[in-house]
One Martini backbone bead per residue (centre of mass of N, CA, C, O) as a GRO file, in nm:
protein
  115
    1UNK     BB    1  12.457  -1.291  -1.506
    2UNK     BB    2  12.312  -1.010  -1.508
    3UNK     BB    3  12.016  -0.849  -1.572
    4UNK     BB    4  12.150  -0.608  -1.714
    5UNK     BB    5  12.314  -0.782  -1.923
    6UNK     BB    6  12.072  -0.912  -2.069
    7UNK     BB    7  11.975  -0.634  -2.203
    8UNK     BB    8  12.266  -0.595  -2.364
    9UNK     BB    9  12.216  -0.788  -2.579
   10UNK     BB   10  12.268  -0.857  -2.892
   11UNK     BB   11  12.128  -0.897  -3.175
   12UNK     BB   12  12.105  -1.185  -3.392
   13UNK     BB   13  11.905  -1.023  -3.576
   14UNK     BB   14  11.872  -0.837  -3.823
   15UNK     BB   15  11.638  -0.601  -3.897
   16UNK     BB   16  11.577  -0.694  -4.189
   17UNK     BB   17  11.512  -0.995  -4.117
   18UNK     BB   18  11.295  -0.943  -3.915
   19UNK     BB   19  11.095  -0.798  -4.107
   20UNK     BB   20  11.068  -1.033  -4.308
   21UNK     BB   21  10.975  -1.256  -4.113
   22UNK     BB   22  10.722  -1.082  -3.977
   23UNK     BB   23  10.650  -0.839  -4.233
   24UNK     BB   24  10.630  -0.924  -4.554
   25UNK     BB   25  10.316  -0.923  -4.507
   26UNK     BB   26  10.002  -0.895  -4.466
   27UNK     BB   27   9.936  -1.094  -4.173
   28UNK     BB   28  10.223  -1.220  -4.286
   29UNK     BB   29  10.501  -1.423  -4.259
   30UNK     BB   30  10.757  -1.648  -4.189
   31UNK     BB   31  10.537  -1.825  -3.992
   32UNK     BB   32  10.403  -1.547  -3.916
   33UNK     BB   33  10.173  -1.365  -3.762
   34UNK     BB   34  10.009  -1.038  -3.804
   35UNK     BB   35   9.941  -0.737  -3.606
   36UNK     BB   36   9.737  -0.452  -3.491
   37UNK     BB   37   9.727  -0.304  -3.153
   38UNK     BB   38   9.715   0.003  -3.054
   39UNK     BB   39  10.005   0.047  -3.223
   40UNK     BB   40  10.086  -0.262  -3.191
   41UNK     BB   41  10.304  -0.485  -3.310
   42UNK     BB   42  10.218  -0.835  -3.379
   43UNK     BB   43  10.394  -1.137  -3.349
   44UNK     BB   44  10.289  -1.485  -3.424
   45UNK     BB   45  10.321  -1.819  -3.277
   46UNK     BB   46  10.229  -2.172  -3.306
   47UNK     BB   47  10.213  -2.510  -3.138
   48UNK     BB   48  10.178  -2.875  -3.191
   49UNK     BB   49  10.171  -3.251  -3.087
   50UNK     BB   50   9.917  -3.299  -2.868
   51UNK     BB   51  10.092  -3.266  -2.570
   52UNK     BB   52  10.125  -2.963  -2.655
   53UNK     BB   53  10.160  -2.598  -2.618
   54UNK     BB   54  10.260  -2.305  -2.812
   55UNK     BB   55  10.331  -1.944  -2.755
   56UNK     BB   56  10.420  -1.648  -2.953
   57UNK     BB   57  10.491  -1.300  -2.873
   58UNK     BB   58  10.571  -0.993  -3.052
   59UNK     BB   59  10.631  -0.663  -2.931
   60UNK     BB   60  10.779  -0.429  -3.097
   61UNK     BB   61  10.749  -0.144  -2.942
   62UNK     BB   62  10.814  -0.300  -2.650
   63UNK     BB   63  11.041  -0.503  -2.656
   64UNK     BB   64  10.862  -0.790  -2.651
   65UNK     BB   65  10.819  -1.125  -2.519
   66UNK     BB   66  10.580  -1.397  -2.532
   67UNK     BB   67  10.602  -1.714  -2.356
   68UNK     BB   68  10.390  -2.009  -2.381
   69UNK     BB   69  10.358  -2.319  -2.200
   70UNK     BB   70  10.185  -2.642  -2.245
   71UNK     BB   71  10.091  -2.975  -2.113
   72UNK     BB   72   9.863  -2.928  -2.352
   73UNK     BB   73   9.701  -2.998  -2.680
   74UNK     BB   74   9.431  -2.916  -2.640
   75UNK     BB   75   9.179  -2.683  -2.650
   76UNK     BB   76   9.218  -2.598  -2.352
   77UNK     BB   77   9.518  -2.531  -2.365
   78UNK     BB   78   9.511  -2.334  -2.601
   79UNK     BB   79   9.316  -2.127  -2.475
   80UNK     BB   80   9.480  -2.065  -2.221
   81UNK     BB   81   9.735  -1.959  -2.359
   82UNK     BB   82   9.609  -1.728  -2.528
   83UNK     BB   83   9.476  -1.583  -2.291
   84UNK     BB   84   9.736  -1.531  -2.132
   85UNK     BB   85   9.885  -1.369  -2.350
   86UNK     BB   86   9.675  -1.139  -2.368
   87UNK     BB   87   9.688  -1.057  -2.071
   88UNK     BB   88   9.984  -0.978  -2.069
   89UNK     BB   89   9.980  -0.777  -2.299
   90UNK     BB   90   9.770  -0.584  -2.173
   91UNK     BB   91   9.930  -0.532  -1.907
   92UNK     BB   92  10.204  -0.430  -2.055
   93UNK     BB   93  10.060  -0.195  -2.247
   94UNK     BB   94   9.914  -0.092  -1.995
   95UNK     BB   95   9.843   0.131  -1.716
   96UNK     BB   96   9.824  -0.141  -1.532
   97UNK     BB   97   9.763  -0.362  -1.292
   98UNK     BB   98   9.918  -0.680  -1.194
   99UNK     BB   99   9.833  -0.999  -1.048
  100UNK     BB  100   9.917  -1.284  -0.864
  101UNK     BB  101   9.699  -1.533  -0.739
  102UNK     BB  102   9.758  -1.788  -0.513
  103UNK     BB  103   9.466  -1.879  -0.413
  104UNK     BB  104   9.342  -1.905  -0.741
  105UNK     BB  105   9.531  -1.910  -0.991
  106UNK     BB  106   9.533  -1.601  -1.099
  107UNK     BB  107   9.499  -1.321  -1.316
  108UNK     BB  108   9.480  -0.977  -1.230
  109UNK     BB  109   9.343  -0.664  -1.354
  110UNK     BB  110   9.452  -0.527  -1.066
  111UNK     BB  111   9.491  -0.454  -0.722
  112UNK     BB  112   9.279  -0.696  -0.692
  113UNK     BB  113   9.105  -0.969  -0.635
  114UNK     BB  114   8.780  -1.084  -0.782
  115UNK     BB  115   8.735  -1.397  -0.678
   0.00000   0.00000   0.00000
């Protein structure tokens, strides 16, 4: 399947059910918390079983989902995952450049690494 064909896949969840699941009440949906940042509605959920941590953010107006998984379920892993999700969301929602720096394994919101 080509990358162009991937974007053409029909939604599996009808819009009405999506709205109910993610935005059925202020700040909380069915298992999903939600918020609005700079005009972008974000629905998010995360979880752990102690040995891993996962975090999902859906940016409604951007038609974008960010999924980050970490093979550590402690507070350090959780903090790293949430910070990385916020960094990606900020980079993808704002007209700034971001690069992944292989020399220091960081993501920089700029045209060059500041580390």
